[in-house]
LUMSE-780501 format. One line per 4 residues: number of its first residue (from 1); for each residue x, y, z of C-alpha. Coordinates in Angstrom, 1 decimal, decimal comma, always signed. Example, Ala and Ser with C-alpha at 12.3 -4.5 7.8 and 13.67 -1.06 7.14 Angstrom:
BEGIN
1	+12,3 -4,5 +7,8; +13,7 -1,1 +7,1
//
This chain:
BEGIN
1	+0,0 +0,0 +0,0; +1,3 +3,5 -0,9; +0,6 +6,5 +1,4; +1,3 +10,1 +0,8
5	+2,9 +12,3 +3,5; +3,5 +15,9 +4,0; +6,3 +16,3 +6,4; +7,3 +19,3 +8,4
9	+10,7 +19,0 +10,2; +11,9 +21,2 +13,0; +8,5 +21,4 +14,7; +8,0 +22,3 +18,3
13	+5,9 +19,2 +18,9; +5,4 +15,9 +17,0; +2,1 +15,4 +15,4; +0,6 +12,6 +13,2
17	-2,6 +13,6 +11,5; -4,7 +11,4 +9,2; -6,2 +13,5 +6,3; -7,5 +10,6 +4,2
21	-7,0 +6,8 +4,2; -3,8 +7,2 +2,2; -2,7 +10,8 +3,1; -1,1 +12,0 +6,3
25	+0,4 +15,2 +7,7; +3,4 +14,6 +9,9; +5,4 +17,1 +12,1; +8,7 +16,0 +13,6
29	+11,1 +17,7 +16,0; +14,2 +16,4 +14,1; +15,9 +18,7 +11,5; +16,0 +17,8 +7,9
33	+19,7 +17,1 +8,1; +21,6 +13,8 +7,8; +18,4 +11,9 +7,2; +17,2 +12,4 +10,8
37	+13,7 +13,7 +9,9; +13,2 +10,8 +7,5; +14,2 +8,2 +10,1; +11,8 +9,7 +12,6
41	+9,0 +9,8 +10,0; +9,5 +6,1 +9,3; +9,4 +5,3 +13,0; +6,1 +7,3 +13,4
45	+4,5 +5,5 +10,5; +5,6 +2,1 +12,0; +4,0 +3,1 +15,3; +0,8 +4,1 +13,6
49	+0,4 +0,8 +11,6; +1,8 -1,3 +14,5; +2,8 -4,9 +14,1; +0,8 -5,3 +10,9
53	+3,4 -3,3 +9,0; +6,0 -5,7 +7,7; +8,2 -3,3 +5,7; +8,1 +0,5 +5,4
57	+10,3 +2,5 +3,0; +10,4 +5,8 +1,3; +9,5 +5,4 -2,4; +9,9 +9,0 -3,5
61	+10,6 +12,4 -1,9; +13,7 +11,6 +0,1; +14,7 +15,3 +0,1; +11,2 +16,8 -0,3
65	+8,5 +17,5 +2,3; +6,0 +15,6 +0,1; +6,8 +11,9 +0,3; +5,3 +8,6 -0,9
69	+5,8 +5,7 +1,5; +5,4 +2,0 +0,7; +3,9 +0,0 +3,6; +3,6 -3,8 +3,3
73	+0,8 -4,9 +5,6; +0,5 -8,5 +6,7
//
């Protein structure tokens, strides 16, 4: 399953908002440097989907605030 994300790094607080079934707005405290924000985004997506999520990876948007994530759900 593919989901679309709009990521905002360097936020004062973390927030994970579901806009639609396949669209989320994520705010993370980590800066967009040295892949730290992307790592935290993947951790938040894994927490949201729980143990059902087998594999999570960024398909496109590695250096962009708009990302497409692949989530393999068992």
